C-alpha positions in Angstrom: 0.0 0.0 -0.1 1.3 3.4 -0.8 2.3 5.8 1.9 -0.1 8.5 0.5 -3.1 6.6 1.8 -1.6 4.5 4.7 -2.9 7.0 7.4 -6.2 7.9 5.8 -9.6 6.9 7.1 -11.3 4.2 5.1 -15.0 4.6 4.5 -17.2 1.4 4.0 -20.8 1.9 2.7 -22.9 -0.9 4.0 -22.7 -3.1 7.2 -23.7 -6.4 5.6 -21.4 -9.4 5.4 -19.3 -7.9 2.6 -18.9 -4.5 4.2 -18.1 -5.8 7.6 -15.6 -8.4 6.3 -13.9 -5.6 4.4 -13.9 -3.5 7.5 -12.4 -6.3 9.7 -9.6 -7.0 7.1 -8.7 -3.3 7.0 -8.8 -2.8 10.7 -6.7 -5.9 11.4 -4.1 -4.3 9.1 -4.0 -1.3 11.4 -6.2 1.1 9.3 -8.8 3.5 10.6 -12.2 2.3 9.4 -15.7 3.8 9.4 -18.7 1.8 8.3 -21.9 3.7 7.2 -25.1 1.7 7.5 -28.3 3.4 6.4 -30.5 1.3 8.7 -30.8 1.6 12.4 -29.2 -1.8 13.2 -27.2 -4.5 11.5 -29.1 -7.1 9.4 -32.4 -5.1 9.7 -33.8 -6.5 6.5 -33.6 -10.1 7.7 -35.1 -10.1 11.2 -34.4 -13.7 12.2 -34.5 -15.2 8.7 -33.0 -18.7 8.5 -30.6 -19.2 5.7 -28.1 -21.7 4.4 -24.3 -21.1 4.3 -23.3 -23.5 1.6 -20.5 -25.9 2.2 -20.1 -27.7 -1.2 -18.2 -25.4 -3.5 -14.8 -26.1 -1.9 -13.4 -29.3 -0.5 -12.5 -27.6 2.8 -15.3 -26.7 5.2 -16.7 -23.2 4.8 -16.2 -22.4 8.5 -12.6 -23.4 8.2 -12.3 -21.3 5.0 -13.7 -18.3 6.8 -11.5 -18.7 9.8 -8.5 -19.0 7.5 -9.4 -15.6 6.1 -9.5 -14.1 9.7 -13.2 -14.2 10.0 -14.3 -15.4 13.4 -17.3 -17.7 13.2 -18.9 -16.7 16.5 -22.4 -17.2 15.2 -24.8 -20.2 15.7 -24.3 -22.6 12.7 -26.3 -25.8 12.6 -24.6 -28.4 10.3 -27.1 -29.9 7.8 -26.3 -33.4 6.5 -29.6 -34.9 6.0 -32.8 -33.4 4.5 -35.7 -34.1 2.2 -36.6 -32.8 -1.2 -39.8 -33.3 -3.1 -40.7 -32.8 -6.8 -43.9 -31.5 -8.3 -45.6 -34.8 -8.1 -44.8 -35.2 -4.4 -42.1 -37.8 -4.9 -39.8 -37.8 -1.9 -36.0 -37.8 -2.2 -33.7 -38.4 0.8 -30.6 -36.2 0.7 -27.7 -37.5 2.8 -24.1 -36.5 3.1 -21.3 -37.5 5.4 -20.2 -33.9 5.6 -22.5 -30.9 6.1 -24.0 -29.7 2.8 -24.6 -26.3 4.5 -24.9 -24.7 7.8 -28.2 -23.3 8.9 -27.6 -19.9 10.3 -29.8 -16.9 11.4 -29.6 -13.4 9.9 -30.5 -10.1 11.6 -29.7 -8.1 14.7 -30.3 -10.6 17.4 -28.0 -12.8 19.4 -26.1 -15.5 17.6 -26.8 -14.3 14.1 -24.2 -13.9 11.4 -24.7 -10.2 11.2 -24.3 -9.6 15.0 -21.1 -11.8 15.0 -19.5 -9.8 12.3 -20.5 -6.6 13.9 -19.0 -7.6 17.1 -15.7 -8.7 15.5 -15.5 -5.4 13.5 -16.0 -3.4 16.7 -13.4 -5.5 18.6 -11.0 -4.8 15.8 -11.5 -1.0 16.2 -14.0 -0.4 13.5 -16.4 2.6 14.0 -19.9 1.7 12.8 -22.4 4.5 12.2 -26.0 3.5 12.0 -28.7 5.7 10.3 -25.9 7.0 8.1 -27.0 7.3 4.6 -24.1 8.1 2.2 -24.6 9.0 -1.4 -20.9 9.3 -2.3 -17.6 8.8 -0.7 -14.3 10.7 -1.1 -10.9 9.1 -0.5 -10.3 5.4 0.0 -13.3 3.2 0.6 -15.4 0.3 -0.5 -19.1 0.2 -1.5 -21.1 -2.7 -0.2 -24.6 -1.4 0.0 -26.4 -4.6 -0.9 -28.8 -5.5 -3.8 -30.4 -2.7 -5.9 -32.8 -4.9 -7.9 -34.8 -8.0 -7.6 -33.5 -10.7 -10.0 -35.1 -13.3 -7.5 -37.4 -12.8 -4.5 -38.0 -15.0 -1.5 -41.3 -14.5 0.1 -42.5 -16.4 3.2 -43.0 -16.5 7.0 -41.0 -16.7 10.2 -42.6 -18.7 13.0 -42.3 -20.7 16.2 -43.0 -24.4 16.0 -42.9 -27.8 17.8 -41.4 -29.4 14.7 -38.1 -31.2 14.9 -35.1 -29.6 13.4 -34.7 -30.2 9.7 -34.8 -28.9 6.2 -37.1 -29.6 3.3 -37.1 -28.4 -0.3 -39.7 -28.5 -3.1 -38.9 -28.0 -6.7 -42.0 -27.1 -8.5 -42.8 -24.2 -10.8 -46.3 -24.0 -9.4 -44.9 -23.0 -6.1 -41.7 -21.2 -7.0 -41.3 -20.4 -10.8 -37.8 -21.4 -12.0 -36.7 -21.6 -8.3 -37.6 -23.7 -5.2 -39.6 -23.6 -2.0 -37.9 -24.4 1.3 -38.6 -25.0 4.9 -35.9 -24.6 7.6 -36.4 -25.4 11.3 -34.0 -25.2 14.2 -34.4 -24.9 17.9 -38.2 -24.3 17.7 -38.1 -21.6 15.1 -38.5 -21.8 11.4 -38.6 -20.1 8.0 -40.9 -21.2 5.1 -40.5 -19.4 1.7 -41.0 -19.5 -1.9 -37.8 -18.5 -3.8 -38.9 -17.5 -7.3 -37.0 -16.2 -10.3 -40.1 -15.0 -12.2 -43.8 -14.4 -11.6 -43.1 -11.9 -8.8 -46.6 -10.3 -9.1 -48.2 -13.6 -8.0 -46.0 -13.9 -4.9 -49.0 -14.2 -2.5 -50.5 -17.0 -4.5 -47.2 -18.9 -4.7 -46.6 -18.5 -0.9 -50.1 -19.9 -0.1 -49.4 -22.9 -2.3 -45.9 -23.4 -0.7 -47.4 -23.4 2.9 -50.2 -25.8 1.9 -47.8 -28.1 0.2 -45.4 -28.2 3.1 -48.3 -28.9 5.5 -49.2 -31.8 3.4 -45.7 -33.2 2.7 -43.7 -32.2 5.9 -46.3 -31.7 8.5 -45.6 -27.9 8.7 -46.8 -26.5 12.0 -46.6 -22.7 12.6 -47.2 -20.5 15.7 -47.2 -16.7 15.4 -46.2 -16.6 11.7 -44.8 -13.3 10.6 -44.4 -12.3 7.0 -40.9 -11.7 5.5 -39.4 -11.2 2.1 -36.1 -10.5 0.5 -34.6 -9.9 -2.9 -31.4 -11.2 -4.7 -29.4 -9.4 -7.3 -27.2 -11.4 -9.7 -24.7 -10.0 -12.0 -21.1 -10.6 -13.1 -19.7 -7.1 -13.6 -17.2 -6.2 -16.3 -15.5 -4.2 -13.6 -16.3 -4.1 -9.9 -15.1 -0.5 -9.5 -17.3 2.6 -9.1 -15.6 5.9 -9.2 -12.3 4.2 -8.4 -13.8 2.5 -5.3 -14.1 -1.3 -5.1 -17.6 -2.7 -5.0 -18.2 -5.8 -3.0 -21.1 -8.2 -2.3 -24.5 -8.0 -4.0 -24.0 -4.3 -5.0 -21.4 -5.6 -7.4 -23.8 -8.5 -8.3 -21.7 -11.2 -6.7 -24.2 -13.9 -5.9 -25.0 -17.5 -6.6 -27.1 -17.1 -9.8 -28.4 -20.6 -9.5 -30.0 -20.8 -6.1 -29.0 -17.7 -4.3 -26.3 -19.1 -1.9 -24.4 -15.9 -1.8 -23.1 -15.2 1.7 -19.8 -16.8 0.9 -19.3 -14.6 -2.1 -20.2 -11.5 -0.1 -17.6 -12.2 2.6 -14.9 -13.1 0.2 -15.4 -10.2 -2.1 -15.3 -7.8 0.9 -12.0 -9.3 2.0 -10.6 -9.1 -1.6 -11.7 -5.5 -1.9 -9.9 -4.6 1.4 -6.7 -6.5 0.4 -6.6 -4.6 -3.0 -6.6 -1.3 -1.1 -4.0 -2.5 1.3 -1.5 -3.7 -1.2 -2.5 -1.5 -4.2 -3.4 -4.6 -6.4 -6.1 -4.6 -8.9 -9.4 -5.7 -7.4 -10.8 -6.9 -10.7 -8.0 -9.2 -11.2 -8.4 -10.5 -7.6 -12.2 -11.3 -7.7 -12.0 -12.8 -11.2 -9.3 -15.1 -10.2 -11.0 -16.1 -7.0 -14.7 -16.2 -7.9 -15.1 -16.4 -11.7 -14.6 -20.2 -11.7 -17.9 -20.4 -9.7 -19.7 -17.3 -10.9 -19.8 -18.2 -14.6 -20.9 -21.8 -14.2 -23.7 -20.6 -11.9 -25.0 -18.4 -14.8 -25.0 -21.5 -17.1 -26.7 -23.6 -14.4 -29.4 -20.9 -13.9 -30.2 -20.8 -17.7 -30.4 -24.6 -17.9 -32.3 -25.0 -14.7 -34.8 -22.3 -15.6 -35.4 -24.1 -18.9 -35.8 -27.6 -17.5 -39.1 -27.2 -15.9 -40.6 -29.8 -13.4 -39.5 -32.9 -15.4 -35.9 -31.6 -15.3 -36.1 -30.9 -11.6 -37.2 -34.4 -10.8 -34.3 -35.8 -12.7 -31.9 -33.6 -10.9 -33.3 -34.5 -7.5 -33.2 -38.2 -8.3 -29.5 -38.0 -9.3 -28.7 -36.1 -6.1 -30.5 -38.6 -3.9 -28.8 -41.6 -5.6 -25.3 -40.1 -5.3 -23.0 -41.7 -2.7 -21.4 -38.3 -2.3 -24.0 -35.5 -2.5 -21.5 -32.9 -1.5 -19.1 -33.9 -4.2 -22.1 -34.2 -6.7 -23.0 -30.5 -5.9 -19.4 -29.4 -6.1 -19.0 -30.8 -9.6 -22.4 -29.4 -10.6 -21.3 -25.9 -9.4 -17.8 -26.2 -10.8 -16.4 -25.2 -14.2 -16.2 -27.5 -17.2 -15.5 -27.2 -20.9 -19.2 -27.6 -21.7 -20.1 -24.7 -19.4 -17.5 -22.5 -21.0 -19.1 -23.2 -24.4 -22.6 -22.5 -23.1 -21.7 -19.3 -21.1 -22.1 -16.8 -24.0 -25.7 -18.3 -24.6 -26.5 -18.3 -20.9 -25.5 -14.7 -20.3 -27.9 -13.6 -22.9 -30.7 -15.4 -21.2 -29.8 -14.5 -17.6 -29.7 -10.8 -17.4 -29.9 -8.6 -14.3 -32.9 -6.3 -13.9 -30.5 -3.7 -12.5 -30.1 -0.6 -14.7 -28.3 2.7 -14.1 -30.5 5.7 -14.8 -28.9 8.5 -12.8 -25.2 8.3 -13.4 -23.2 9.8 -16.3 -20.5 7.1 -15.8 -17.7 9.7 -16.0 -15.4 9.6 -12.9 -18.5 9.1 -10.7 -18.4 8.6 -7.0 -22.0 7.6 -6.5 -22.8 4.7 -4.3 -25.1 2.9 -6.6 -23.2 3.2 -10.0 -22.9 0.2 -12.1 -20.2 1.5 -14.5 -18.7 -1.1 -16.7 -21.7 -3.2 -17.7 -21.7 -7.0 -17.3 -19.8 -9.8 -18.9 
């Protein structure tokens, strides 16, 4: 890092996983860091949402991977090795793995959540976090990580209390979640049920009603004190993840699992890479392309193919997964690069386009937080 910026204050826009991971990395290197969060608390848009931290895209465990990047895993993480999937006909597929396929975690401002754990680590590292701080542009060194700005997929559902045993269930059926999937996650007497859809957003209430009814029938869903909740995901592979000279991390850059929306790992890694690029003066675009393109591009192909398969294709996929002796390895191969996916990528990126459009930026040396200069690749 050059001496001209070594004593400057670094500004981070957004206190999500990407922004906090960037702040932790910078602070651990001895830099002064201020994080600006527009909301009143960390993880405010999730409010107890149960999500999956995927554990199949690398051979090493995701928690070990995060610890190796100096991110403390002081959040509740339930290892999920066995679950149940259903297709549109109601056929049941047992999914089992010797290693956790994912870790069920909680998002939001409460105790034990991913967001609270990252916030605590950031503050322990000396980071100043300013809530209710809405920033439209930043001057000097900084990183933009303000979250998704469009809905390429939405997840609509309910949080609830329950007497159900811990577990996870998935249904792949376009009548419940167009081109996506419906899911039910339960841990420690609390649960989340949602329809994650990639089209048909205007009929979200109808799809959610169908999802709840189907899980009641197939999984014995029981809910007490259900509370509505929804979220959006933004998927995009940028031509450049810089805006006005600032690295852009997380979903603001579009870094997300385009297939099923398992993007927390991308968020944390991109935040770390953005911080390291500021620390050593390296090119952030080169860093994220080298680290993440091998997974980002195949996910676009997977999304295009998955969206075109329909219910018959989903059934075949679930059957292959359930028959595999190594489901984690099966998913790693499915998510990984191949010569066929390289050939299909130009076709897939024409079909899978982000709904995000810039309408207020002139793209000339801009410093605005939401700019998407550089287009997509």
